[in-house]
C-alpha positions in Angstrom: 0.0 0.0 0.0 1.2 3.5 -0.8 0.4 6.2 1.7 0.8 9.8 0.4 0.7 12.1 3.5 3.2 13.6 5.9 1.2 13.1 9.1 3.2 10.7 11.3 0.1 9.7 13.3 -1.7 8.6 10.1 1.4 6.7 9.0 1.7 4.9 12.4 -2.0 3.8 12.5 -2.0 2.6 8.9 1.4 0.8 9.1 0.5 -0.9 12.3 -2.8 -2.1 10.8 -1.0 -3.5 7.8 1.6 -5.2 9.9 -1.1 -7.1 11.8 -2.1 -8.7 8.5 1.4 -9.4 7.3 1.3 -6.6 4.7 3.6 -3.7 4.2 3.2 0.0 3.3 5.4 2.8 2.0 4.9 6.4 3.0 5.6 9.3 0.7 6.1 12.5 2.7 6.8 14.8 -0.2 5.8 15.5 -3.8 9.0 14.0 -5.4 8.7 10.8 -3.4 5.0 10.5 -4.2 5.8 10.6 -8.0 8.8 8.3 -7.6 6.9 5.7 -5.6 3.9 5.9 -7.9 6.2 4.9 -10.7 8.2 2.3 -8.7 5.9 -0.8 -8.8 2.3 -1.9 -8.9 0.5 -1.0 -5.7 -2.6 -2.8 -4.4 -4.0 0.3 -2.7 -3.2 4.0 -2.5 -4.3 6.3 0.4 -3.7 9.9 -0.6 -4.3 13.2 1.1 -5.1 15.7 -1.8 -4.8 18.7 0.6 -1.2 17.7 1.6 -0.1 17.8 -2.1 -1.8 21.2 -2.6 1.0 22.7 -0.6 3.5 21.9 -3.3 3.5 23.9 -6.6 5.0 21.3 -8.8 2.6 18.3 -8.4 -1.1 17.6 -7.7 -2.9 14.6 -6.4 -4.3 14.0 -9.8 -0.8 13.7 -11.3 0.2 11.2 -8.6 -2.9 9.1 -9.2 -2.5 9.1 -12.9 1.1 8.0 -12.6 0.2 5.1 -10.3 -2.8 4.1 -12.4 -0.7 4.0 -15.6 0.8 0.8 -14.1 -2.4 -0.5 -12.4 -5.5 1.1 -13.8 -7.8 -0.9 -11.5 -6.0 0.1 -8.3 -8.4 1.3 -5.6 -7.6 4.8 -4.3 -8.9 6.1 -1.0 -8.9 9.8 -0.2 -7.6 10.9 3.2 -9.4 14.1 4.3 -10.0 16.2 7.4 -13.3 15.5 9.1 -14.8 18.9 8.1 -13.9 18.5 4.4 -16.9 18.3 2.0 -17.5 15.1 0.0 -17.3 17.2 -3.2 -13.6 17.7 -2.7 -13.0 14.0 -3.2 -15.2 13.1 -6.2 -12.8 14.6 -8.9 -10.1 12.1 -8.3 -12.3 9.0 -8.8 -11.6 7.7 -5.3 -13.5 4.6 -4.3 -13.7 5.4 -0.6 -12.8 8.1 2.0 -10.9 8.0 5.3 -11.3 10.9 7.7 -8.7 12.4 10.0 -8.1 11.7 12.8 -8.3 8.1 11.9 -10.7 5.7 13.5 -9.3 2.2 14.0 -12.6 0.5 13.1 -12.7 2.5 9.8 -9.2 1.5 9.0 -9.8 -2.2 9.6 -13.0 -2.1 7.5 -11.1 -0.4 4.7 -8.3 -3.0 4.8 -10.7 -5.9 5.1 -12.3 -4.7 1.8 -9.3 -3.7 -0.3 -6.4 -5.7 1.3 -8.0 -8.8 2.6 -5.8 -11.4 4.3 -7.8 -14.6 4.6 -5.8 -17.7 5.5 -4.6 -19.5 2.4 -2.4 -22.4 3.7 0.6 -21.6 1.6 2.9 -24.6 1.2 5.7 -22.4 -0.2 6.1 -18.7 -0.8 8.8 -16.2 -1.4 8.1 -13.9 1.6 8.5 -10.3 0.6 10.9 -10.8 -2.3 9.2 -8.5 -4.8 11.3 -9.6 -7.8 11.0 -13.4 -7.2 7.5 -13.4 -5.9 5.6 -16.7 -5.8 3.0 -18.3 -3.6 2.1 -22.0 -3.8 -1.2 -22.5 -2.0 -2.6 -25.8 -0.8 -1.9 -28.6 1.7 -2.8 -31.8 -0.2 -0.3 -34.7 -0.1 0.0 -34.7 -3.9 1.1 -31.1 -4.0 3.3 -31.5 -1.0 5.2 -34.3 -2.7 5.9 -32.2 -5.7 7.1 -29.2 -3.7 9.3 -31.5 -1.5 11.0 -33.0 -4.6 11.4 -29.5 -6.1 13.2 -28.4 -3.0 15.5 -31.3 -3.1 16.4 -30.6 -6.7 16.8 -26.8 -6.2 20.3 -26.6 -4.7 21.8 -28.7 -7.6 22.5 -27.5 -11.1 20.6 -30.4 -12.7 18.1 -29.5 -15.5 14.5 -30.0 -14.5 11.5 -31.0 -16.6 8.1 -30.1 -15.1 5.1 -31.9 -16.5 1.4 -31.3 -15.8 -1.8 -30.1 -17.4 -2.2 -26.5 -18.4 -3.1 -24.2 -15.5 -1.7 -26.4 -12.7 1.1 -24.1 -11.7 4.2 -25.4 -13.4 5.8 -22.0 -13.5 5.3 -21.5 -9.8 7.3 -24.7 -9.2 10.0 -23.4 -11.5 10.1 -20.1 -9.5 10.4 -22.1 -6.3 13.3 -24.1 -7.7 15.1 -20.9 -8.7 14.4 -19.1 -5.5 15.7 -22.0 -3.3 18.8 -22.6 -5.5 22.3 -21.2 -5.2 21.4 -19.1 -8.3 18.6 -17.2 -6.5 20.4 -13.9 -6.7 20.8 -14.3 -10.4 18.1 -13.6 -13.1 15.1 -15.8 -13.6 14.3 -15.5 -17.3 11.2 -17.0 -19.1 10.4 -17.7 -22.7 7.1 -19.2 -24.0 8.2 -21.6 -26.8 4.7 -22.0 -28.0 4.2 -18.3 -28.8 7.0 -18.1 -31.3 8.0 -19.8 -34.5 11.4 -21.4 -34.8 13.2 -18.5 -36.4 11.8 -16.0 -33.9 12.5 -18.3 -31.1 16.1 -18.7 -32.2 16.6 -15.0 -32.3 14.8 -14.6 -28.9 16.9 -17.2 -27.2 20.3 -16.6 -28.8 20.0 -12.9 -29.8 21.0 -11.4 -33.1 23.4 -8.8 -34.5 22.3 -5.6 -36.3 21.4 -6.3 -39.9 21.2 -10.1 -39.4 17.8 -10.1 -41.1 15.2 -7.6 -42.4 14.1 -5.4 -39.5 17.1 -6.1 -37.3 17.9 -2.4 -36.8 20.1 -3.0 -33.7 21.8 -5.8 -31.9 19.6 -7.9 -29.6 20.7 -9.7 -26.5 19.0 -13.1 -26.2 17.4 -14.8 -23.2 20.4 -17.1 -22.7 22.7 -14.1 -22.2 20.2 -12.4 -19.9 19.9 -15.6 -17.9 23.7 -15.9 -17.4 24.4 -16.9 -13.8 20.7 -17.7 -13.2 17.8 -19.8 -14.5 16.2 -20.0 -17.9 12.6 -21.3 -18.1 11.7 -22.9 -21.4 7.9 -23.0 -21.2 6.0 -25.5 -23.3 9.3 -26.9 -24.7 7.5 -29.7 -26.6 5.9 -27.1 -29.0 9.3 -26.6 -30.8 10.2 -28.3 -34.0 12.9 -31.0 -34.3 15.2 -28.8 -36.4 15.3 -26.2 -33.7 15.6 -28.8 -31.0 18.9 -29.9 -32.6 20.3 -26.4 -32.2 19.0 -26.1 -28.7 20.6 -29.5 -27.7 24.0 -28.3 -28.9 23.8 -25.1 -26.9 22.7 -27.0 -23.8 25.6 -29.4 -24.0 28.3 -26.8 -24.7 26.8 -23.7 -23.0 28.1 -21.4 -25.8 26.6 -20.1 -29.0 26.7 -17.4 -31.6 24.1 -14.7 -32.1 22.1 -14.9 -35.3 24.2 -13.2 -37.9 27.2 -13.0 -35.6 30.6 -14.8 -35.4 31.5 -14.2 -31.7 31.4 -17.2 -29.4 29.3 -16.3 -26.3 29.7 -18.5 -23.2 27.0 -18.6 -20.5 26.3 -20.5 -17.3 22.6 -21.1 -17.2 20.4 -23.6 -15.4 17.5 -24.9 -17.6 14.0 -25.7 -16.5 11.6 -26.9 -19.1 7.8 -27.4 -18.9 5.3 -29.3 -20.9 1.5 -30.0 -20.7 1.7 -33.0 -23.0 3.1 -36.5 -22.6 6.7 -35.9 -23.6 7.4 -39.7 -23.6 4.6 -40.0 -26.2 6.1 -37.1 -28.2 9.4 -38.8 -28.3 7.8 -42.1 -29.3 6.0 -40.3 -32.2 9.4 -38.7 -33.1 7.9 -35.2 -32.7 10.5 -34.5 -29.9 14.1 -35.5 -30.0 15.0 -38.3 -27.6 18.5 -36.9 -27.0 17.1 -33.5 -26.0 14.5 -35.2 -23.8 17.3 -37.1 -21.9 19.3 -33.9 -21.6 16.4 -31.9 -20.1 15.0 -34.6 -17.9 17.8 -35.1 -15.4 15.0 -34.4 -12.8 11.4 -34.8 -13.8 8.6 -33.3 -11.6 4.9 -33.7 -12.1 2.3 -31.1 -10.9 -1.0 -33.0 -10.3 -4.2 -31.6 -11.7 -6.7 -29.9 -9.4 -9.2 -32.8 -9.5 -6.6 -35.0 -7.8 -6.1 -32.5 -5.0 -9.6 -31.2 -4.2 -8.6 -30.3 -0.6 -6.6 -27.4 -2.2 -9.7 -25.8 -3.7 -10.9 -23.9 -0.6 -7.5 -22.3 0.3 -7.2 -21.4 -3.4 -10.6 -19.7 -3.4 -9.5 -17.6 -0.5 -6.2 -16.8 -2.2 -8.2 -15.4 -5.2 -10.5 -13.5 -2.9 -7.5 -11.9 -1.4 -6.2 -11.0 -4.9 -9.4 -9.7 -6.5 -11.8 -8.5 -3.7 -10.1 -5.1 -3.7 -10.9 -4.4 -7.4 -14.6 -5.0 -6.8 -14.8 -3.3 -3.4 -16.4 -6.3 -1.8 -15.6 -7.4 1.8 -16.0 -11.2 1.7 -16.4 -13.1 5.0 -17.7 -16.5 3.9 -18.3 -18.8 0.9 -21.9 -19.9 0.2 -22.4 -23.6 1.0 -24.0 -24.5 -2.4 -21.3 -22.6 -4.2 -18.6 -24.5 -2.2 -20.3 -27.8 -3.0 -20.2 -27.0 -6.7 -16.6 -25.9 -6.6 -15.5 -29.1 -4.8 -17.4 -31.5 -7.1 -16.3 -30.0 -10.4 -13.3 -31.6 -12.2 -11.7 -28.4 -13.3 -10.2 -29.2 -16.8 -8.6 -25.7 -16.8 -7.2 -26.4 -13.3 -6.2 -23.5 -11.0 -6.4 -20.9 -13.8 -10.0 -21.8 -14.4 -10.8 -21.7 -10.7 -9.2 -18.3 -10.4 -11.4 -16.9 -13.2 -14.5 -18.4 -11.7 -13.8 -16.8 -8.3 -13.1 -13.5 -10.0 -16.4 -13.6 -12.0 -18.3 -14.4 -8.8 -16.7 -11.4 -7.1 -17.6 -9.1 -10.0 -21.2 -10.1 -10.4 -22.1 -11.0 -6.8 -23.4 -8.9 -4.0 -22.9 -8.8 -0.2 -20.2 -10.3 1.9 -20.8 -14.0 1.0 -19.1 -15.3 -2.1 -21.8 -17.0 -4.2 -22.5 -18.1 -7.8 -26.2 -17.4 -7.5 -25.8 -14.2 -9.6 -23.9 -16.0 -12.4 -26.2 -18.9 -13.5 -24.2 -19.6 -16.6 -21.2 -20.6 -14.3 -23.5 -22.8 -12.3 -24.5 -24.5 -15.5 -20.9 -24.9 -16.6 -19.8 -26.3 -13.2 -22.4 -29.1 -13.2 -21.0 -32.6 -12.9 -20.9 -34.4 -16.2 -23.0 -37.3 -14.9 -26.7 -36.7 -14.0 -28.7 -38.2 -11.1 -31.9 -39.8 -12.3 -34.6 -39.8 -9.6 -36.1 -43.0 -11.0 -35.8 -46.7 -10.2 -32.4 -47.9 -11.0 -30.1 -50.8 -10.1 -27.2 -48.4 -9.7 -26.5 -46.6 -6.4 -26.7 -42.8 -7.0 -25.7 -41.3 -3.7 -27.3 -40.5 -0.3 -30.7 -38.8 0.1 -28.9 -35.7 1.4 -26.7 -35.7 -1.7 -29.8 -35.9 -4.0 -31.5 -33.2 -1.9 -28.6 -30.9 -2.3 -28.5 -31.5 -6.0 -32.2 -30.9 -6.4 -32.0 -27.6 -4.5 -29.0 -26.5 -6.4 -30.7 -27.3 -9.7 -33.8 -25.4 -8.8 -31.8 -22.3 -7.7 -29.8 -22.5 -10.9 -32.9 -22.6 -13.2 -34.4 -19.7 -11.4 -31.3 -17.5 -11.3 -31.0 -17.8 -7.5 -34.6 -16.8 -6.7 -35.4 -18.8 -3.6 -39.2 -18.3 -3.7 -39.5 -19.7 -7.2 -37.1 -22.5 -6.4 -39.1 -23.5 -3.3 -42.3 -23.6 -5.4 -40.7 -25.9 -7.9 -39.4 -28.2 -5.1 -42.8 -28.3 -3.4 -41.5 -26.9 -0.1 -42.1 -23.6 1.7 -39.8 -20.6 1.4 -39.0 -21.1 5.1 -38.0 -24.8 4.7 -35.7 -23.9 1.8 -34.1 -21.1 3.8 -33.5 -23.4 6.7 -31.9 -26.0 4.5 -29.6 -23.5 3.0 -28.8 -22.1 6.4 -28.0 -25.6 7.7 -25.7 -26.3 4.8 -23.9 -23.0 5.5 -23.6 -23.6 9.2 -22.1 -27.1 8.4 -19.5 -25.5 6.2 -18.6 -22.8 8.7 -18.3 -25.3 11.6 -16.0 -27.4 9.4 -13.9 -24.4 8.5 -13.6 -23.5 12.2 -12.1 -26.9 12.9 
């Protein structure tokens, strides 16, 4: 959080409140610092006193806000004003909330709960406050813990690592963990998406090129290998490259020296390689779409990131992680997850894995209302998250689940078809509004009591 004011009492109250939730703040006590800090990085929240900046001739609050929003347009901004200031003074800046001086502790906590929430997320590994190597791996399932444990064992070595797993499982986070816990952690961590470039562009991007090497090469370009010297190079989706390029890459990996495209100078580097793939690389080798010798070179250590459907116990902490990330942009203070929503999230197989879950939570935050996270306002998501198999309420030789399970599904289906309208859902189910409310309340209380444990 960036605080733009020179009042030491204000700074003390805000910084202490942030510290209690393991967050940090930076205070700008002058116009030059305000502009410098606004440019420095992406802030999650800015609290700014427009009257403080009016004392300086060279800068206005509007300029500081515009500077900060050029890097993060959705950043929430809170105006800090004296208690007797008129509300009209704050509307011009587009502030989403107002804090009055002297600060009230309850108002500060309410504001931070809304814009900088800090729900428990059960991080199995994180980078602390390292801004440049930031990562946070959330979950506590045995499957995820095994992968993280193996990554930590491999990290101190210089062995190449191949990380496999479906798209959206968090392979890049595992790569960041390996770099951060390696002896190269002070060196660069450089990434390249092999699937996004054709072979000629990828060759130039990895190895660099000299001025005039090809049409449009108006200046010399340093490749990713050079930039990663002394650190780690992540080759994302390495199986998307063609065999001809793979032969060039293999030679560089074995010798750790190369020439830029269009150049004759031999460039030596010391780079650790981490590759990722979302396909079966063994099958790619068998089909001769990926060189076996390059596979053996990359796979000194192979790690697999399990899909979300194989670690469902990680879903709830991940939901809270995304609430922490996105509640601020919607201005919603979330205190609980709706029981029926939680039931849907935990039953779904998540073919898009963590990435799909993140977008689902964000959509629910944008279109929902109140302090309970619910999908009731996004019926198209409820439809999308329905299990593939259906439960037929007819005579059948196959066991279809408990009566409570069938009841929950029937209630969820009725709410979905009526866009969350409880009165219409109750009528379809043949029960009273009161009965439906009591059942939903019971489901919620069961969830909250479980969470408390």
